[in-house]
Residue frames as a rotation matrix with the C-alpha (Angstrom) as fourth column:
MET 1
0.584 0.811 -0.026 0.00
0.811 -0.584 -0.004 -0.01
-0.018 -0.018 -1.000 0.02
ALA 2
-0.182 -0.644 0.743 1.36
0.592 -0.676 -0.440 3.43
0.785 0.360 0.504 -0.89
GLU 3
-0.543 -0.084 -0.835 1.96
0.780 -0.418 -0.466 5.95
-0.310 -0.905 0.293 1.85
GLU 4
0.548 0.796 0.258 -0.71
0.836 -0.534 -0.130 8.66
0.034 0.287 -0.957 1.82
GLU 5
-0.329 -0.625 0.708 0.54
0.568 -0.730 -0.380 12.10
0.754 0.277 0.595 0.93
ILE 6
-0.132 0.212 -0.968 0.61
0.943 -0.273 -0.189 14.35
-0.304 -0.938 -0.164 4.01
ASN 7
0.488 0.419 0.766 -1.07
0.622 -0.782 0.032 17.67
0.612 0.461 -0.642 3.58
GLU 8
-0.566 -0.813 -0.137 0.99
0.703 -0.389 -0.595 20.62
0.430 -0.433 0.792 4.82
ASP 9
-0.093 0.623 0.777 -2.12
-0.152 -0.780 0.607 22.55
0.984 -0.062 0.168 6.03
TYR 10
0.851 0.347 0.393 -1.90
-0.447 0.088 0.890 20.88
0.275 -0.934 0.230 9.45
PRO 11
0.029 -0.903 0.428 0.92
-0.982 0.054 0.179 19.58
-0.185 -0.426 -0.886 11.66
ALA 12
-0.217 -0.227 -0.949 2.32
-0.585 0.809 -0.059 16.15
0.781 0.543 -0.308 10.75
GLU 13
-0.947 -0.227 0.227 1.86
-0.309 0.460 -0.832 14.95
0.084 -0.858 -0.506 14.36
ILE 14
-0.337 0.908 0.249 -1.92
-0.513 0.044 -0.857 14.85
-0.789 -0.417 0.451 14.02
HIS 15
-0.425 0.152 -0.892 -2.00
-0.882 0.152 0.446 13.05
0.203 0.977 0.070 10.69
GLU 16
-0.894 0.061 -0.443 -2.63
0.100 0.993 -0.065 9.64
0.436 -0.103 -0.894 12.27
TYR 17
-0.707 0.663 -0.244 -5.44
0.254 -0.083 -0.964 11.06
-0.659 -0.744 -0.110 14.43
LEU 18
-0.254 0.609 -0.752 -7.09
-0.782 -0.586 -0.211 12.66
-0.569 0.534 0.625 11.41
SER 19
-0.626 -0.002 -0.780 -6.87
-0.600 0.640 0.480 9.43
0.499 0.768 -0.402 9.44
THR 20
-0.914 0.297 -0.278 -8.46
0.404 0.745 -0.531 7.53
0.049 -0.597 -0.801 12.31
PHE 21
-0.504 0.737 -0.451 -11.15
-0.106 -0.571 -0.814 10.18
-0.857 -0.362 0.366 12.58
GLU 22
-0.379 0.323 -0.867 -11.83
-0.920 -0.229 0.317 9.98
-0.096 0.918 0.384 8.83
ASN 23
-0.816 0.045 -0.577 -12.16
-0.118 0.963 0.242 6.17
0.566 0.265 -0.780 9.07
SER 24
-0.805 0.537 -0.254 -14.55
0.427 0.227 -0.875 6.53
-0.412 -0.813 -0.412 12.01
ILE 25
-0.356 0.675 -0.646 -16.70
-0.587 -0.700 -0.408 9.04
-0.727 0.234 0.645 10.10
GLY 26
-0.536 0.101 -0.838 -16.79
-0.763 0.366 0.532 6.58
0.360 0.925 -0.119 7.20
ALA 27
-0.904 0.204 -0.377 -17.96
0.313 0.914 -0.257 3.80
0.292 -0.350 -0.890 9.54
VAL 28
-0.585 0.724 -0.365 -20.69
0.134 -0.358 -0.924 6.03
-0.800 -0.590 0.113 10.98
ASP 29
-0.364 0.425 -0.829 -21.78
-0.868 -0.478 0.136 6.96
-0.338 0.769 0.543 7.45
ASP 30
-0.735 0.060 -0.676 -21.98
-0.343 0.826 0.446 3.29
0.585 0.560 -0.586 6.46
MET 31
-0.861 0.409 -0.302 -23.99
0.492 0.522 -0.696 2.48
-0.127 -0.749 -0.651 9.59
LEU 32
-0.447 0.705 -0.550 -26.42
-0.277 -0.694 -0.665 5.35
-0.850 -0.145 0.506 8.95
LYS 33
-0.486 0.237 -0.841 -26.90
-0.865 0.006 0.502 4.23
0.124 0.971 0.202 5.34
THR 34
-0.866 0.133 -0.483 -27.70
0.122 0.991 0.054 0.74
0.486 -0.012 -0.874 6.60
MET 35
-0.703 0.610 -0.365 -30.20
0.455 -0.008 -0.890 2.05
-0.546 -0.792 -0.272 9.12
MET 36
-0.365 0.570 -0.736 -31.82
-0.552 -0.769 -0.322 4.39
-0.749 0.289 0.596 6.61
SER 37
-0.822 0.021 -0.569 -32.21
-0.513 0.407 0.756 1.62
0.248 0.913 -0.324 4.02
VAL 38
-0.624 0.638 -0.451 -34.85
0.657 0.741 0.140 -0.09
0.424 -0.209 -0.881 6.18
SER 39
-0.083 0.656 0.750 -38.01
-0.160 -0.752 0.640 1.75
0.984 -0.067 0.168 7.11
ARG 40
-0.737 -0.249 0.629 -38.40
-0.611 -0.152 -0.777 2.44
0.289 -0.957 -0.040 10.78
ASN 41
0.206 0.918 0.339 -41.84
-0.968 0.241 -0.064 0.80
-0.140 -0.315 0.939 10.94
GLU 42
0.628 -0.031 -0.778 -40.50
-0.378 0.861 -0.340 -2.33
0.681 0.507 0.529 9.26
LEU 43
-0.433 -0.890 -0.145 -37.63
-0.178 0.242 -0.954 -2.50
0.884 -0.387 -0.264 11.70
LEU 44
-0.676 0.171 0.717 -39.76
-0.734 -0.236 -0.636 -1.96
0.060 -0.957 0.285 14.79
GLN 45
0.431 0.879 -0.203 -42.38
-0.866 0.466 0.182 -4.56
0.255 0.097 0.962 13.77
LYS 46
0.328 -0.386 -0.862 -39.74
-0.053 0.904 -0.425 -7.27
0.943 0.185 0.276 14.13
LEU 47
-0.723 -0.690 0.019 -38.78
0.012 -0.040 -0.999 -6.21
0.691 -0.722 0.037 17.68
ASP 48
0.064 0.685 -0.726 -40.47
0.928 0.227 0.295 -6.58
0.367 -0.693 -0.621 21.05
PRO 49
0.848 0.373 0.378 -41.31
0.270 -0.916 0.298 -3.34
0.457 -0.150 -0.877 22.93
LEU 50
0.721 -0.640 -0.266 -38.15
0.174 -0.204 0.963 -3.44
-0.671 -0.741 -0.036 25.06
GLU 51
-0.200 -0.800 0.566 -35.97
0.831 0.168 0.531 -3.82
-0.520 0.576 0.631 21.96
GLN 52
0.338 0.404 0.850 -37.93
0.782 -0.623 -0.015 -0.98
0.523 0.670 -0.526 20.28
ALA 53
0.993 0.022 -0.117 -37.13
0.093 -0.759 0.645 1.26
-0.075 -0.651 -0.755 23.25
LYS 54
0.267 -0.964 0.014 -33.46
0.434 0.133 0.891 0.33
-0.860 -0.232 0.454 22.98
VAL 55
-0.169 -0.309 0.936 -33.37
0.986 -0.055 0.160 1.22
0.002 0.949 0.314 19.28
ASP 56
0.644 0.501 0.579 -35.09
0.514 -0.843 0.158 4.53
0.567 0.196 -0.800 19.88
LEU 57
0.912 -0.326 -0.247 -32.81
0.062 -0.487 0.871 5.45
-0.404 -0.810 -0.425 22.78
VAL 58
-0.002 -0.963 0.270 -29.62
0.662 0.201 0.722 4.51
-0.749 0.180 0.637 20.89
SER 59
0.011 0.063 0.998 -30.78
0.938 -0.346 0.012 6.52
0.346 0.936 -0.063 17.88
ALA 60
0.878 0.382 0.287 -31.60
0.265 -0.889 0.374 9.56
0.398 -0.252 -0.882 19.97
TYR 61
0.691 -0.688 -0.223 -28.34
0.176 -0.139 0.974 9.30
-0.701 -0.712 0.026 21.91
THR 62
-0.086 -0.764 0.639 -26.33
0.887 0.233 0.398 8.96
-0.453 0.602 0.658 18.72
LEU 63
0.279 0.279 0.919 -27.94
0.760 -0.649 -0.034 12.00
0.587 0.708 -0.393 17.04
ASN 64
0.990 0.111 0.087 -27.43
0.034 -0.786 0.617 14.13
0.136 -0.608 -0.782 20.12
SER 65
0.425 -0.905 -0.005 -23.83
0.407 0.186 0.894 12.97
-0.808 -0.383 0.447 20.45
MET 66
-0.130 -0.445 0.886 -23.21
0.991 -0.061 0.115 13.92
0.003 0.894 0.449 16.83
PHE 67
0.642 0.404 0.652 -24.75
0.407 -0.900 0.156 17.32
0.650 0.165 -0.742 17.48
TRP 68
0.876 -0.406 -0.260 -22.46
0.159 -0.266 0.951 17.66
-0.455 -0.874 -0.169 20.49
VAL 69
-0.058 -0.936 0.348 -19.46
0.760 0.185 0.623 17.07
-0.648 0.301 0.700 18.22
TYR 70
0.120 0.177 0.977 -20.87
0.874 -0.486 -0.019 19.52
0.472 0.856 -0.213 15.66
LEU 71
0.957 0.267 0.110 -21.17
0.173 -0.836 0.521 22.19
0.231 -0.479 -0.847 18.34
ALA 72
0.549 -0.820 -0.165 -17.62
0.314 0.019 0.949 21.56
-0.775 -0.573 0.268 19.43
THR 73
-0.212 -0.623 0.753 -16.37
0.941 0.079 0.330 21.94
-0.265 0.778 0.570 15.85
GLN 74
0.302 0.415 0.858 -18.21
0.656 -0.744 0.129 25.26
0.691 0.524 -0.497 15.57
GLY 75
-0.646 -0.679 0.349 -16.53
0.186 -0.583 -0.791 26.66
0.741 -0.446 0.503 18.67
VAL 76
0.190 0.783 0.592 -19.62
-0.657 -0.346 0.670 26.39
0.730 -0.516 0.449 20.87
ASN 77
-0.817 -0.454 0.356 -19.15
-0.560 0.478 -0.677 24.91
0.137 -0.752 -0.644 24.32
PRO 78
-0.277 0.771 -0.573 -21.57
-0.141 0.558 0.818 21.93
0.950 0.308 -0.046 24.29
LYS 79
-0.639 0.021 -0.769 -21.46
0.705 0.415 -0.575 21.72
0.306 -0.910 -0.280 28.12
GLU 80
-0.799 0.356 -0.485 -23.36
0.026 -0.785 -0.619 25.01
-0.601 -0.507 0.618 28.26
HIS 81
-0.682 0.572 -0.455 -25.85
-0.640 -0.167 0.750 24.03
0.353 0.803 0.480 25.50
PRO 82
0.125 0.846 0.518 -29.23
-0.950 0.253 -0.184 22.32
-0.287 -0.469 0.835 26.13
VAL 83
0.370 -0.029 -0.928 -27.92
-0.541 0.806 -0.241 19.26
0.755 0.592 0.283 24.30
LYS 84
-0.741 -0.672 0.003 -26.13
-0.374 0.408 -0.832 18.31
0.558 -0.618 -0.554 27.52
GLN 85
-0.486 0.649 0.586 -29.44
-0.731 0.065 -0.679 18.04
-0.478 -0.758 0.443 29.39
GLU 86
0.504 0.671 -0.544 -30.92
-0.863 0.426 -0.273 16.04
0.049 0.607 0.793 26.54
LEU 87
-0.105 -0.639 -0.762 -28.04
-0.432 0.719 -0.544 13.58
0.896 0.272 -0.352 26.63
GLU 88
-0.908 -0.202 0.367 -28.43
-0.408 0.235 -0.882 13.22
0.092 -0.951 -0.296 30.40
ARG 89
-0.019 0.977 0.213 -32.21
-0.889 0.081 -0.451 12.66
-0.458 -0.198 0.867 30.02
ILE 90
0.508 0.162 -0.846 -31.60
-0.687 0.669 -0.284 9.93
0.520 0.725 0.451 27.44
ARG 91
-0.534 -0.785 -0.315 -28.95
-0.359 0.548 -0.756 8.35
0.765 -0.290 -0.574 29.65
VAL 92
-0.622 0.398 0.674 -31.48
-0.708 0.082 -0.702 8.15
-0.334 -0.914 0.230 32.53
TYR 93
0.491 0.861 -0.135 -33.92
-0.828 0.412 -0.381 6.30
-0.273 0.298 0.915 30.28
MET 94
0.180 -0.512 -0.840 -31.16
-0.548 0.657 -0.518 3.98
0.817 0.553 -0.163 29.08
ASN 95
-0.834 -0.470 0.290 -30.44
-0.472 0.336 -0.815 3.11
0.286 -0.816 -0.502 32.71
ARG 96
-0.114 0.875 0.471 -34.16
-0.824 0.182 -0.537 2.38
-0.556 -0.449 0.700 33.27
VAL 97
0.651 0.341 -0.678 -34.21
-0.706 0.599 -0.377 0.05
0.277 0.724 0.631 30.27
LYS 98
-0.329 -0.837 -0.437 -31.05
-0.464 0.547 -0.697 -1.65
0.822 -0.026 -0.568 31.55
GLU 99
-0.720 0.129 0.682 -32.69
-0.658 0.187 -0.729 -2.21
-0.222 -0.974 -0.050 34.95
ILE 100
0.381 0.924 0.043 -35.71
-0.823 0.360 -0.438 -3.77
-0.420 0.132 0.898 33.29
THR 101
0.428 -0.311 -0.848 -33.50
-0.596 0.608 -0.524 -5.99
0.679 0.730 0.075 31.17
ASP 102
-0.666 -0.740 0.095 -31.55
-0.513 0.361 -0.779 -7.06
0.542 -0.567 -0.620 34.25
LYS 103
-0.341 0.646 0.683 -34.79
-0.790 0.197 -0.581 -7.89
-0.510 -0.737 0.443 36.12
LYS 104
0.657 0.597 -0.460 -35.88
-0.753 0.534 -0.384 -10.09
0.016 0.599 0.801 33.22
LYS 105
0.144 -0.708 -0.691 -32.54
-0.409 0.594 -0.693 -11.94
0.901 0.382 -0.204 33.25
ALA 106
-0.434 -0.320 0.842 -32.59
-0.894 0.040 -0.445 -12.41
0.109 -0.946 -0.304 37.03
ALA 107
-0.880 0.060 -0.471 -33.17
0.050 0.998 0.034 -15.95
0.472 0.006 -0.881 38.24
LYS 108
0.042 0.963 0.266 -36.75
-0.693 -0.164 0.702 -16.77
0.720 -0.214 0.660 39.17
LEU 109
-0.709 -0.231 0.667 -37.43
-0.690 0.428 -0.584 -18.54
-0.150 -0.874 -0.463 42.46
ASP 110
-0.209 0.618 -0.758 -39.05
-0.257 0.713 0.652 -21.94
0.943 0.331 0.010 42.13
ARG 111
-0.037 0.227 0.973 -40.86
-0.963 -0.269 0.027 -22.07
0.268 -0.936 0.229 45.46
GLY 112
0.907 0.419 -0.037 -41.56
-0.404 0.892 0.205 -25.81
0.119 -0.171 0.978 45.32
ALA 113
0.482 -0.810 -0.335 -37.95
0.377 0.537 -0.755 -26.70
0.791 0.237 0.564 44.61
ALA 114
-0.300 -0.616 0.728 -36.73
-0.399 -0.612 -0.682 -24.24
0.866 -0.496 -0.062 47.26
SER 115
0.292 0.470 0.833 -38.97
-0.951 0.050 0.305 -25.68
0.101 -0.881 0.462 49.95
ARG 116
0.965 -0.018 -0.262 -37.93
0.002 0.998 -0.059 -29.26
0.263 0.056 0.963 49.09
PHE 117
0.146 -0.989 0.014 -34.28
0.220 0.019 -0.975 -28.22
0.965 0.146 0.220 49.21
VAL 118
-0.293 -0.210 0.933 -34.64
-0.756 -0.546 -0.361 -26.53
0.585 -0.811 0.001 52.59
LYS 119
0.666 0.628 0.403 -36.73
-0.745 0.521 0.417 -29.41
0.052 -0.578 0.814 53.99
ASN 120
0.882 -0.349 -0.318 -34.15
0.260 0.921 -0.289 -31.99
0.394 0.172 0.903 52.97
ALA 121
-0.009 -0.950 0.314 -31.19
0.104 -0.313 -0.944 -29.85
0.995 0.024 0.101 54.03
LEU 122
0.058 0.077 0.995 -32.47
-0.880 -0.467 0.087 -29.32
0.471 -0.881 0.041 57.58
TRP 123
-0.816 -0.402 -0.415 -31.55
-0.133 0.830 -0.541 -31.84
0.562 -0.386 -0.731 60.21
GLU 124
0.259 0.917 0.303 -34.52
-0.738 -0.015 0.675 -33.54
0.623 -0.398 0.673 61.86
PRO 125
-0.642 -0.491 0.589 -33.93
-0.762 0.495 -0.418 -35.52
-0.086 -0.717 -0.692 65.03
LYS 126
-0.454 0.495 -0.741 -35.30
-0.097 0.799 0.593 -39.05
0.886 0.341 -0.315 64.93
PRO 127
0.423 0.670 0.610 -37.94
-0.752 -0.116 0.648 -39.84
0.505 -0.733 0.455 67.49
LYS 128
-0.375 -0.625 0.684 -36.69
-0.915 0.367 -0.166 -41.89
-0.147 -0.688 -0.710 70.46
ASN 129
0.148 0.514 0.845 -39.16
-0.373 0.820 -0.434 -44.69
-0.916 -0.251 0.314 69.84
ALA 130
0.691 0.070 -0.720 -38.12
-0.723 0.089 -0.685 -44.98
0.016 0.993 0.113 66.13
SER 131
-0.370 -0.889 -0.269 -35.02
-0.838 0.445 -0.317 -46.99
0.402 0.108 -0.909 67.06
LYS 132
-0.588 0.238 0.773 -37.12
-0.471 0.676 -0.566 -49.33
-0.658 -0.697 -0.285 69.22
VAL 133
0.563 0.824 -0.062 -39.58
-0.494 0.275 -0.824 -49.91
-0.662 0.495 0.562 66.39
ALA 134
0.378 -0.492 -0.784 -36.72
-0.838 0.179 -0.516 -50.80
0.394 0.852 -0.345 64.04
ASN 135
-0.701 -0.671 0.241 -35.29
-0.702 0.589 -0.401 -53.27
0.127 -0.450 -0.884 66.61
LYS 136
-0.134 0.737 0.662 -38.70
-0.528 0.513 -0.677 -54.96
-0.839 -0.440 0.320 67.14
GLY 137
0.662 0.378 -0.647 -38.80
-0.746 0.241 -0.621 -55.90
-0.079 0.894 0.442 63.47
LYS 138
-0.176 -0.807 -0.564 -35.67
-0.676 0.515 -0.526 -57.96
0.715 0.289 -0.636 63.94
SER 139
0.864 0.503 -0.001 -36.13
-0.365 0.629 0.687 -61.25
0.346 -0.593 0.727 65.64
LYS 140
-0.104 -0.885 0.455 -33.64
-0.995 0.091 -0.051 -62.72
0.004 -0.458 -0.889 68.11
LYS 141
0.705 0.340 -0.623 -32.92
-0.416 0.909 0.026 -66.34
0.575 0.240 0.782 67.66
């Protein structure tokens, strides 16, 4: 592969960072094209409500993050822009969805199995007359 020609409009030290950034932008562009090729309704019909919420939240977070980057490139401090509150609001909802997902994955208690386990695990003293009953069954000759 031939070495890319370095542009003299910017310092040579940041060339690798800019190349990585350009590749990342290309990956984002490809991903957006893929998402845009399928209609939203068609995509959401195939998903359960929890998965639909995840898709919506990731989409909203991605768009707001891209807007954050845009503001930064325009010299606007995104920390002082309402987009920061929007990102925080989306993050709160993402945490709620994560909690719901974790609750679904949590082990369910089988009460019958648990009671049998506890009953068999507990020590029960044998009645005093139980040993006498067992000895009566045996005959002495």
